[in-house]
Every structure is written in C-alpha cells, then in structure tokens.
C-alpha positions in Angstrom: 12.6 -20.9 -9.5 14.8 -19.5 -6.9 16.2 -21.9 -4.2 17.7 -20.5 -1.0 19.7 -22.7 1.3 21.0 -21.3 4.6 24.2 -23.1 5.5 25.6 -20.6 8.1 24.6 -19.8 11.7 26.4 -16.5 12.3 23.4 -14.2 11.2 19.7 -14.7 11.4 18.0 -15.4 8.1 14.7 -13.7 8.3 11.7 -14.1 6.0 12.3 -10.5 4.9 15.8 -11.3 3.8 14.7 -14.3 1.8 11.8 -12.4 0.2 14.1 -9.5 -0.8 16.8 -11.8 -2.2 14.2 -13.6 -4.3 12.6 -10.3 -5.3 15.8 -8.7 -6.4 16.7 -11.7 -8.4 13.4 -11.6 -10.2 13.8 -7.9 -10.7 17.3 -8.4 -12.2 16.1 -11.1 -14.5 13.2 -8.9 -15.7 15.5 -6.0 -16.3 17.8 -8.2 -18.3 15.0 -9.5 -20.4 15.1 -13.1 -19.2 11.6 -14.0 -20.2 11.7 -17.7 -19.8 11.3 -19.9 -16.7 14.7 -20.3 -15.1 16.4 -21.6 -12.0 19.0 -20.0 -9.7 20.2 -21.5 -6.4 21.5 -19.3 -3.6 23.4 -20.6 -0.6 24.0 -18.4 2.4 27.4 -19.2 4.0 29.9 -17.6 6.4 33.4 -16.2 5.8 35.2 -19.5 6.5 33.1 -21.4 4.0 33.4 -18.8 1.2 37.1 -18.7 1.7 37.2 -22.5 1.3 35.1 -22.3 -1.9 37.2 -19.5 -3.2 40.4 -21.5 -2.7 39.0 -24.7 -4.2 37.4 -23.0 -7.3 39.6 -20.0 -8.0 42.9 -20.8 -6.2 42.5 -17.6 -4.2 42.9 -18.3 -0.4 41.0 -15.4 1.0 37.5 -14.4 2.1 35.3 -12.8 -0.6 31.7 -11.6 -0.4 29.9 -13.5 -3.2 30.8 -16.1 -5.8 28.9 -16.9 -9.0 28.8 -20.2 -10.8 27.2 -19.7 -14.2 25.9 -22.8 -16.0 25.6 -21.2 -19.5 28.6 -20.3 -21.6 28.7 -16.9 -23.3 30.9 -15.8 -26.2 33.5 -13.3 -25.0 32.0 -9.9 -24.5 28.4 -10.9 -24.7 25.6 -11.3 -22.2 22.4 -13.3 -22.0 20.1 -10.8 -23.6 22.5 -10.5 -26.6 22.9 -14.2 -27.2 19.9 -16.2 -25.9 16.9 -14.2 -27.0 14.7 -16.5 -29.0 17.3 -19.3 -28.5 16.4 -23.0 -28.4 18.2 -24.4 -25.3 19.6 -27.9 -25.1 17.9 -30.4 -22.8 21.0 -30.4 -20.7 20.5 -26.6 -20.0 17.1 -27.3 -18.5 15.8 -28.8 -15.2 12.1 -29.6 -15.1 11.3 -27.0 -17.7 13.5 -24.3 -16.2 16.6 -22.9 -17.7 19.4 -23.4 -15.1 21.3 -20.2 -14.9 23.6 -21.2 -12.0 24.5 -20.9 -8.4 25.3 -18.0 -6.0 27.3 -18.4 -2.8 26.8 -15.4 -0.6 28.7 -14.8 2.7 26.2 -13.1 4.9 29.0 -12.5 7.4 31.0 -10.6 4.8 27.9 -8.7 3.7 27.3 -7.6 7.3 30.9 -6.4 7.5 30.7 -4.5 4.2 27.3 -2.9 5.2 29.0 -1.4 8.3 32.0 -0.4 6.3 30.0 1.4 3.6 27.4 2.8 6.0 24.3 1.3 4.6 21.9 -1.5 5.7 22.8 -5.2 5.7 19.7 -5.8 3.5 20.9 -3.4 0.8 24.4 -5.0 0.8 23.0 -8.5 0.5 20.7 -7.4 -2.3 23.5 -5.5 -4.1 25.8 -8.6 -3.9 23.0 -10.8 -5.2 22.4 -8.5 -8.2 26.1 -8.5 -8.8 26.2 -12.3 -8.8 23.0 -12.6 -11.0 24.7 -10.3 -13.6 27.7 -12.7 -13.6 25.3 -15.6 -14.2 24.0 -13.7 -17.2 27.5 -13.2 -18.7 28.6 -9.8 -17.3 32.2 -9.4 -16.1 34.4 -6.7 -14.7 37.9 -7.7 -15.7 38.2 -4.7 -18.1 37.5 -1.1 -16.8 34.9 -0.5 -19.5 33.1 -3.8 -18.6 33.3 -2.8 -14.9 31.6 0.5 -15.6 28.8 -1.2 -17.6 28.3 -3.8 -14.8 28.2 -1.1 -12.0 25.7 0.9 -14.0 23.4 -2.1 -14.4 23.7 -3.0 -10.7 22.6 0.5 -9.7 19.8 0.6 -12.3 18.4 -2.8 -11.1 18.6 -1.8 -7.4 16.9 1.5 -8.1 14.1 -0.4 -10.0 13.8 -2.6 -7.0 13.3 0.4 -4.8 16.0 -0.5 -2.2 
C-alpha cells in the first residue's frame, strides 16, 4: 500500500503526479525484490516544512529535497534484498498484513527548483527523489563514495525501467 498525503499548497498535485509516484515506488520495490505486501507513506510538503523536519530530526537547519524515515533496521552495509529475503517479520513490523517500510517527506517546491536547475521535467525530478528515498527505506546509503556510486547506479536503473 502506498499512501500519499498532500500537505502543501505551492504546487498543484495532479492525478498524473500521484500515479507516477506510486508507479515508481512499485517499480523500485519490484527491482529490489521486495515480493511481500508492504506499506510506504509519502507526504508532499514545501520548503519551509521540510526545513523544519530536517532541523527537528537531523539537527540540520536548511532546506533539503527529500527525507526518508525507514522503519526497518539493517546491519551496516546491507540492504533489504540481502537481509530480509525469506525472513519472518515481527508483528510490530506489520500493519494490517503489510510490512511497514517507512515514510517519505518530499518537498515539491524543492523538486520544482531542482528540475529547473538540472534542465529536466518536474515529474522526472519528483520520481527521481522518490526512488532515492525508497532506496534509503530499503537500507541503501551514500555516506561512503563506493556506496554513493552503487546507490546512483540503482536509481538510474530503476528510473530507466520505469521509462521516465
């Protein structure tokens, strides 16, 4: 299940945007071999709200584009498909039969700014940021340069598979 909640009023949230966000999440999960029913919540917010969330949760007082809040813990250096294949999950990991992967906070305002900056569409930028965030929910990180390279490669492979 994918839940989308629009909590901003700076950009119009179209049905096309919602469908593409849900579609790219499903594509990312499939590409990452997540073959069990799961749940991800996405909130669309503006720059002011993401700055507040970033400050409250990471002690970084600046605007960012997307924040990920994974619900599962991964051993260092591992991702979902390495750890949880054929795994029995705890009842606390589930919600109504769905594995809760986590939450995504996406600043549509920042996505629009970055789309203009990078010279591509707003839809592509929003989907890219969503894939980036889903990968974080699945245990990927980019603190080390080698991890960053792996994550960037997966992002592009997933977006290519989504045909965007």
